[in-house]
N, C-alpha and C positions, 0 to 999 in steps of 0.2 A: 536579465531579470532573475534574481535568486528566488527559488521556491522553498517554502517551509513544508517539511514532510513529517507526517505522523505515522509511525510504524507501531502496529498493535499485534502482539503475538505473545502467548504465554511462555515461549521459549526465548530466553535472552540470547542464546546462540543464534537462533533464526533471525531475531531482530538485527543482530550484528551482521549476518550474512546479507540480509536485504539492504542494510545501510551500506555495506561495502560494495554491493552490486551497483547501487545508485551512484556511489562515488566513482566507481570504475567506469560508469557509463558516460561521464563527462558532464552531467547536469550540474548547473549552478545551484547549489543548495545553500539557502540562508541558514536554517536551523533544522536539525533533526530532533523530533520529540519521540519519546517511546512510552508505551503503556503495555502492561501484561494482560489486560482484558478490556472489555468495552467500558466498564465503569471508570477505570483509570483514564481511558481515552476521553470520555465525556468531561471529566474533571480538567484535563489539559485544555480541551476546547473551550471551556468556560473562561480561561485566562489567556489563551494564545491563539493567534491566527495561523491556520495552516492552509496550504494550497492544494494538498492531496493527502489522502489517507490510504495506506496499505495495511490490510488487516487479515488475520486468520479467521476461520469460522469457529473451529473447535477450541474454546477457551473456557476456563472456570469463571465463576462469578457472573460475568455477562458475556455470552458468546457473540460471534460476529453477526448473526442474523438479528438478535435483539439490539445490538449496537446500531445496525443499519436502520432498524425501525425507529430508534430514538433519534437518530440524525434527521430523519424525515420530519419529525415533529417541530423542529426549530427552523425558522426562516434563515437564520444565520448559517446553519450547517447543512441544510437540505440541498444546497447547490454545490457543496464541496465534493469533488470527485473521489470516489472510493474504488480501490482495486482490491479484489480478494486474492490472497496468496494462501493456497490450501492444499491439503492432501485429498480433499473430497473429489471423488471420481464419478459419482452418479450424475448423469446428465440432467435428470429432472431436478435434482437438488441445485445444480449450478444455474439452471434456467430460473428457478425460484429466486435465487439470490440476485440475478440480473434484474428480475421483475421488481425487486425491492429497491432498485436504484443503483446497484453497483455498475460501474462503467466497464469493468473487465474482470476476468478471472485468470489467474496464473496458477498452474498446478505445480506442486512440489514433487520431485526435485525440478528445478528450473535452471536455465542458463542465464547468465547476467544480461545477455543481449535481448532476452525476452522482456526483462524489466525495462531496458532502454526503449524497446519498440513500443511497449504499452505506454510508458510515460510520454513519449513523443506524440502518440495518438490521442491520449486522454487530455493532456495539457495543451494540445494543438500548438506545439512549438516545433522549431526546426530541430533536426538531428544535431546532437552535440558535436562540436568540432574537435573537442579535446577528448582523448581516450587515455586512461591510465597507462603508464609506461609498461605495465605488466600485461596490458591488453585484457579484453574480456572474452574474446572468441575461444571456444573450446573448454570453458570451465562449466562445471555443473555444481549447483548448490541445492 
């Protein structure tokens, strides 16, 4: 089953790194969607179905916390799993984000296998059988 993935980060470079990490993990991705802030992501969600969202917290226009709160308002998006990918290190802040409905937090910098492990857990799927020929072990992003 192919998963549609929405990546939300104000850094196009980081969106590319996350996308590449997911590709390297072997997950069957249908379509990648990208937004540079929560408002752009909401506009995408009005038109497209996604199975999982990976978002930053610190973004202009609409940050990740406001984005999570908006997702909870709609029956259509309130059940979409959200994974936070952030530089935020304060435990109380991460706990707050989890309490708002995020399924997991990944701290930057991260290893691609962390993305793989979180996707397996959150999407409740089996570990991917295919791994990119370059491998994912030992890389930091």
